[in-house]
C-alpha positions as CSV (number, residue, x, y, z in Angstrom):
1,M,56.8,137.6,4.2
2,M,56.8,140.7,2.0
3,T,60.3,141.8,0.8
4,R,61.2,145.5,0.8
5,S,61.3,145.6,-3.0
6,H,57.9,143.9,-3.2
7,D,56.5,146.4,-0.7
8,E,57.9,149.3,-2.7
9,K,56.4,147.9,-5.9
10,I,53.0,147.8,-4.3
11,K,53.3,151.4,-3.1
12,R,54.3,152.5,-6.6
13,T,51.2,150.7,-8.0
14,H,48.9,152.4,-5.6
15,A,50.5,155.8,-6.3
16,E,49.8,155.1,-10.0
17,W,46.1,154.7,-9.2
18,L,46.1,158.1,-7.4
19,D,47.9,159.7,-10.3
20,A,45.5,158.3,-12.8
21,A,42.6,159.6,-10.7
22,G,44.1,163.1,-10.7
23,I,44.6,163.0,-6.9
24,H,47.9,164.9,-6.4
25,D,47.5,166.7,-3.0
26,D,49.7,164.8,-0.4
27,G,47.1,165.0,2.4
28,L,44.3,163.8,0.0
29,R,46.5,161.0,-1.3
30,S,47.1,159.9,2.3
31,A,43.3,160.0,3.0
32,F,42.6,157.8,-0.1
33,E,45.4,155.4,0.9
34,L,43.8,154.9,4.3
35,C,40.5,154.1,2.6
36,R,42.2,151.7,0.3
37,R,43.7,149.8,3.2
38,L,40.4,149.6,4.9
39,H,38.9,148.3,1.7
40,A,41.6,145.7,1.2
41,H,41.5,144.5,4.8
42,Y,37.8,144.3,5.4
43,G,36.3,143.7,1.9
44,R,38.5,141.2,0.2
45,T,35.8,140.0,-2.3
46,Y,34.8,143.5,-3.4
47,Y,38.4,144.7,-3.3
48,L,39.4,142.0,-5.7
49,A,36.5,143.0,-8.1
50,T,37.6,146.6,-7.9
51,L,41.0,145.7,-9.4
52,F,39.2,145.1,-12.7
53,L,38.2,148.8,-13.0
54,P,40.5,151.3,-14.8
55,Q,43.1,152.6,-12.4
56,S,41.5,156.1,-12.6
57,K,38.3,154.8,-10.8
58,R,39.8,152.5,-8.2
59,P,40.6,155.1,-5.5
60,F,37.1,156.5,-5.7
61,V,35.6,153.1,-5.0
62,N,38.1,152.6,-2.2
63,S,36.8,155.8,-0.6
64,L,33.2,154.7,-0.7
65,Y,34.0,151.4,0.9
66,G,36.5,152.8,3.3
67,F,34.0,155.4,4.7
68,A,31.3,152.7,5.0
69,R,33.6,150.2,6.7
70,Y,35.1,152.8,9.1
71,A,31.5,153.6,10.3
72,D,30.6,149.9,10.5
73,E,33.7,149.1,12.6
74,I,32.8,151.7,15.2
75,V,29.3,150.2,15.5
76,D,30.3,146.6,15.5
77,N,33.6,146.6,17.4
78,G,33.7,149.8,19.5
79,D,33.7,149.8,23.3
80,P,30.1,148.9,24.2
81,S,30.1,151.4,27.1
82,T,31.1,154.4,24.9
83,M,30.3,153.3,21.3
84,A,26.8,154.8,21.0
85,D,27.9,158.3,22.0
86,E,31.1,158.0,20.0
87,F,29.4,157.0,16.9
88,T,26.5,159.5,17.2
89,Q,29.1,162.3,17.6
90,W,31.2,161.0,14.7
91,C,28.1,160.9,12.4
92,A,27.2,164.5,13.4
93,R,30.8,165.7,12.7
94,A,30.9,163.8,9.4
95,L,27.7,165.2,8.1
96,A,28.6,168.7,9.2
97,D,31.9,168.4,7.4
98,L,30.3,167.0,4.2
99,R,27.7,169.8,4.3
100,R,30.3,172.6,4.6
101,G,32.7,171.0,2.1
102,H,35.8,170.5,4.3
103,S,37.0,167.8,6.7
104,E,40.1,167.0,8.7
105,D,38.9,163.4,9.1
106,P,40.7,161.4,6.4
107,V,37.9,159.1,5.5
108,C,35.5,162.0,5.3
109,R,38.0,164.0,3.2
110,A,38.4,161.3,0.7
111,L,34.6,160.7,0.5
112,L,34.0,164.4,0.0
113,H,36.4,164.6,-2.9
114,T,34.7,161.5,-4.5
115,M,31.3,163.1,-4.1
116,R,32.5,166.3,-5.8
117,V,34.1,164.5,-8.7
118,W,31.2,162.1,-9.4
119,D,28.3,164.3,-8.3
120,I,27.1,161.9,-5.6
121,P,24.2,163.3,-3.6
122,L,24.7,163.9,0.1
123,E,21.3,162.3,0.8
124,H,22.9,158.9,0.0
125,V,25.4,159.4,2.8
126,E,22.7,160.6,5.2
127,A,20.6,157.5,4.5
128,F,23.7,155.3,5.1
129,L,24.5,156.9,8.5
130,S,20.8,156.8,9.5
131,S,20.8,153.0,9.0
132,M,24.1,152.7,10.9
133,L,22.5,154.6,13.8
134,M,19.6,152.1,13.7
135,D,22.1,149.4,14.7
136,L,22.7,151.1,18.0
137,T,19.1,150.4,19.2
138,I,17.4,147.9,16.9
139,T,18.3,144.3,17.2
140,E,15.7,142.6,15.0
141,Y,13.1,143.4,12.3
142,R,9.5,142.2,12.3
143,T,8.9,142.1,8.6
144,F,11.0,142.0,5.4
145,E,9.7,145.5,4.6
146,D,11.0,146.7,7.9
147,L,14.4,145.2,7.0
148,R,14.3,146.8,3.6
149,E,14.0,150.2,5.2
150,Y,17.3,149.4,7.0
151,M,18.9,148.0,3.9
152,Y,18.0,151.0,1.8
153,G,20.6,153.0,3.8
154,S,23.0,150.3,4.6
155,A,23.2,148.6,1.2
156,A,21.0,150.1,-1.6
157,V,22.6,153.5,-1.4
158,I,26.0,152.0,-1.7
159,G,25.0,150.7,-5.1
160,L,23.5,154.1,-5.9
161,Q,26.8,155.8,-5.0
162,M,28.7,153.5,-7.1
163,V,26.7,153.9,-10.3
164,P,28.1,157.4,-11.3
165,I,31.7,156.0,-11.0
166,L,30.7,153.0,-13.1
167,E,29.2,155.3,-15.8
168,P,25.7,154.2,-16.5
169,L,24.5,154.0,-20.1
170,D,20.8,154.0,-19.0
171,P,19.0,155.5,-16.0
172,S,17.6,152.1,-15.1
173,A,21.1,151.1,-14.0
174,F,20.4,152.8,-10.7
175,E,17.5,150.6,-9.8
176,R,19.4,147.5,-10.6
177,A,22.4,148.7,-8.6
178,A,20.2,149.3,-5.6
179,A,18.9,145.7,-5.9
180,L,22.4,144.3,-6.2
181,G,23.4,146.2,-3.0
182,E,20.4,144.5,-1.2
183,A,21.4,141.1,-2.6
184,F,25.0,141.5,-1.4
185,Q,23.7,142.5,2.1
186,L,21.2,139.7,2.3
187,T,24.0,137.3,1.4
188,N,26.1,138.7,4.2
189,F,23.2,138.4,6.6
190,L,22.9,134.7,5.8
191,R,26.6,134.0,6.0
192,D,27.0,136.0,9.3
193,I,24.0,134.7,11.2
194,A,26.2,133.4,14.1
195,E,28.4,136.4,14.2
196,D,25.4,138.8,14.3
197,L,23.8,136.7,17.1
198,R,26.9,137.2,19.2
199,R,26.4,140.9,18.8
200,G,22.8,140.5,19.9
201,R,21.3,141.0,16.4
202,V,19.1,139.0,14.1
203,Y,18.8,140.4,10.5
204,L,16.5,137.7,9.2
205,P,12.8,138.9,9.5
206,M,11.2,137.6,12.6
207,E,8.0,136.8,10.6
208,D,10.1,134.4,8.6
209,L,11.6,132.8,11.7
210,D,8.0,132.4,13.1
211,A,6.7,130.9,9.8
212,F,9.4,128.2,9.8
213,G,9.4,127.6,13.6
214,V,12.9,128.8,14.2
215,T,13.8,131.0,17.2
216,R,16.7,133.2,18.2
217,E,17.4,130.8,21.0
218,S,17.6,127.7,18.7
219,M,20.0,129.5,16.4
220,T,22.1,130.7,19.3
221,A,22.3,127.1,20.5
222,G,23.5,126.1,17.0
223,V,20.5,123.9,16.1
224,V,20.6,123.1,12.4
225,D,17.4,121.0,11.8
226,Q,15.0,120.8,8.9
227,R,13.1,123.9,10.0
228,F,16.4,125.9,10.0
229,R,17.3,124.5,6.5
230,D,13.9,125.4,5.2
231,L,14.2,128.9,6.5
232,L,17.6,129.4,4.8
233,K,16.3,127.9,1.5
234,F,13.5,130.5,1.6
235,E,15.9,133.4,2.3
236,I,18.4,132.2,-0.4
237,D,15.6,132.0,-3.0
238,R,14.5,135.5,-2.1
239,T,18.1,136.7,-2.4
240,R,18.6,135.0,-5.8
241,R,15.6,136.7,-7.2
242,L,17.2,140.0,-6.3
243,Y,20.4,138.9,-8.0
244,A,18.4,137.9,-11.1
245,F,16.9,141.4,-11.3
246,A,20.3,143.1,-10.7
247,R,22.1,141.0,-13.3
248,G,20.4,143.0,-16.1
249,G,22.1,146.1,-14.8
250,I,25.6,145.0,-15.7
251,D,25.2,145.6,-19.4
252,L,23.8,149.0,-18.6
253,L,27.3,150.1,-17.4
254,A,30.3,151.4,-19.3
255,P,32.2,148.4,-20.8
256,S,35.2,149.2,-18.7
257,S,33.1,148.7,-15.5
258,R,31.4,145.5,-16.3
259,A,34.1,143.0,-15.3
260,C,34.3,144.6,-11.8
261,I,30.6,144.2,-11.1
262,A,30.3,140.8,-12.8
263,T,33.1,139.5,-10.6
264,A,31.5,140.8,-7.4
265,F,28.1,139.5,-8.6
266,T,29.5,136.0,-9.1
267,L,31.7,135.8,-6.0
268,Y,29.0,137.1,-3.7
269,G,26.4,134.8,-5.3
270,G,28.9,132.0,-4.8
271,I,28.5,132.4,-1.0
272,L,24.9,131.2,-1.3
273,D,26.2,128.1,-3.1
274,E,28.7,127.5,-0.3
275,I,25.9,127.7,2.3
276,E,24.0,125.0,0.4
277,R,27.2,123.0,0.0
278,A,27.7,123.1,3.7
279,D,24.2,121.6,4.1
280,Y,23.2,124.9,5.8
281,R,25.6,124.2,8.8
282,I,26.7,127.8,9.2
283,L,26.1,128.4,12.9
284,D,29.5,127.1,13.9
285,R,31.5,128.2,10.9
286,R,31.8,131.0,8.3
287,V,31.5,129.8,4.8
288,A,33.5,131.4,2.0
289,V,34.3,130.9,-1.7
290,S,37.6,129.1,-1.9
291,V,40.8,130.6,-3.3
292,A,40.5,128.3,-6.3
293,G,36.9,129.5,-6.8
294,R,37.9,133.1,-6.6
295,L,40.7,132.5,-9.2
296,K,38.3,130.7,-11.5
297,V,36.2,133.9,-11.6
298,A,39.0,136.5,-11.4
299,I,41.2,135.2,-14.2
300,P,38.6,135.5,-17.0
301,A,37.5,138.9,-15.5
302,Y,41.1,140.1,-15.6
303,R,41.4,139.1,-19.2
304,S,38.2,140.8,-20.1
305,A,39.2,144.0,-18.4
306,R,42.6,143.9,-20.0
307,R,41.0,143.6,-23.5
308,F,39.1,146.8,-23.0
309,R,42.2,148.6,-21.8
310,R,44.3,147.4,-24.8
311,A,41.5,148.4,-27.2
312,G,41.8,151.9,-25.9
313,I,38.2,152.2,-24.8
314,P,38.0,155.4,-22.9
315,A,37.1,155.4,-19.2
316,S,36.2,159.0,-18.4
317,A,36.8,160.3,-14.9
318,G,33.3,161.7,-14.6
319,G,34.2,165.3,-14.1
320,E,36.8,168.0,-13.5
321,R,39.2,167.1,-10.7
322,S,40.9,169.5,-8.3
């Protein structure tokens, strides 16, 4: 149980992040804090990786994840009888607010500030919300190219939004970041097959299921046979090829950003290892990288990030802040 003194220390730490990021308005600070809590609660792996960024960058990453997670939660866990209308209306309000440059919605307000500071294009947010709207009506994808159309908005643009904050040293960092976003999402699709089935969705391409003789019904029944294992081996191999391409983008980022992305890269990739270690028996459980495994990655990353800070390598904030 957290003591009051420990709780106060955490609050001071988060306040230091906002100070370092130049975020001083009380309402805006509250908006960013809400996004940070969303990030910490729903994205533990990526939140851990974000801690290896300079303090001045962390709130901005929190806002990107907080906005995305808030939207995702409405779609995945809203009241089925009202969720479609609720989310469609929320998307319309969010885009209207972002276009006019003002919002009373805290997650939109934080995102808008981040977009201004780091010059993040509105079309990335439009693409993201378009993919989220697809989840209201589309429950499966015929081909991998069909799925990639969805993933562009739901995953690739998240990587594209992140790149300005990470400070690219070469324009090709954007292409690699988009690939990493896709790799992360494909990893999530594989880990969450059972959870998605309960929501009535299948994110593995139907052409792949057909090729290996796997059906939606067999997966729902929890059948883990050689056909299912071969399907997952195929999907893992495809995902690892994306990771391999994305890996080259890490060195194209500012040195102060590399430990963050390298940590996320390793931990998410580790989920694929855990699927294999479970002998592909993932229809009745949710695999995860162990705490020991996380620490094994996190401790060297922390040391690397601390070396850059101690060396006084600048981490610019990307623009003038209001």
